C-alpha positions, -999 to +999 in steps of 0.1 A: +047-111+240+016-096+246+030-062+251+052-061+216+014-073+201-001-045+215+025-021+203+025-028+171-015-031+165-017+006+179+014+023+160-002+005+127-034+012+138-026+050+145-009+050+109-040+037+094-063+061+110-041+093+103-037+082+068-072+078+063-082+109+081-058+128+055-069+112+026-102+120+033-092+155+042-074+160+009-098+145-009-124+169+003-098+204+000-091+191-036-131+188-044-138+217-028-111+239-050-123+223-084-158+229-078-149+264-066-162+289-097-135+314-090-108+290-098-118+286-135-120+250-136-146+233-155-136+204-172-131+168-151-145+182-118-135+163-088-107+141-105-084+155-082-103+138-053-104+105-070-066+109-074-062+114-037-086+089-030-070+066-050-032+069-037-044+074-001-063+035-007-030+023-019-011+039+006-036+022+036-030-009+013+008-011+020+003+002+059-017-032+060+002-053+042+035-041+063+016-048+096+009-084+085+051-089+078+062-069+108+036-087+134+045-120+115+084-113+121+077-101+155+049-120+169+047-155+152+067-180+150+096-172+124+108-196+095+133-181+069+111-188+041+079-170+052+106-140+066+121-139+032+088-143+012+068-115+031+096-091+034+099-094-010+066-091-012+060-057+005+091-042-015+071-057-048+042-033-032+065-007-028+079-008-062+046-006-078+046+030-059+079+041-074+073+032-109+083+064-124+121+052-122+114+016-143+086+022-160+103+027-191+116-002-195+087-012-218+067+010-248+039+012-225+040+030-193+017+005-173+034-029-183+061-024-157+040-019-129+011-046-134+044-072-139+054-060-105+021-063-091+015-096-105+047-105-089+037-091-054+005-113-055+024-147-067+048-141-037+019-134-015+002-164-027+033-185-025+036-175+010+000-183+018+003-220+005+035-227+025+026-245+055+027-229+086+056-250+105+076-243+073+071-204+074 
């Protein structure tokens, strides 16, 4: 059991570190490109770097959430309710990232991803409020 814990922690720690390093490298590269006067970008310099950091931050958030789910499934005592809620919460957080497929449901492009994110928050709150012996 200790070996399983160590393997899961090492894999996800390596994945999070790689994502963070690639995100920062991409943001620095984007900022350097945008601030170079030869490229002709004068408006909103640095916006690309901010967008890269936002996407990378969301990826790291999802990796941490996925780590929690995987760790709970493989290491902690299993319960059907908690496992289903964790998997549904992970899927709803992943759906926020792929909002291009369903964002046209409402007139505003922001409403559907916000609803899916609120569903994620509700699922996580329900998962944390269930007593440990029932999870």
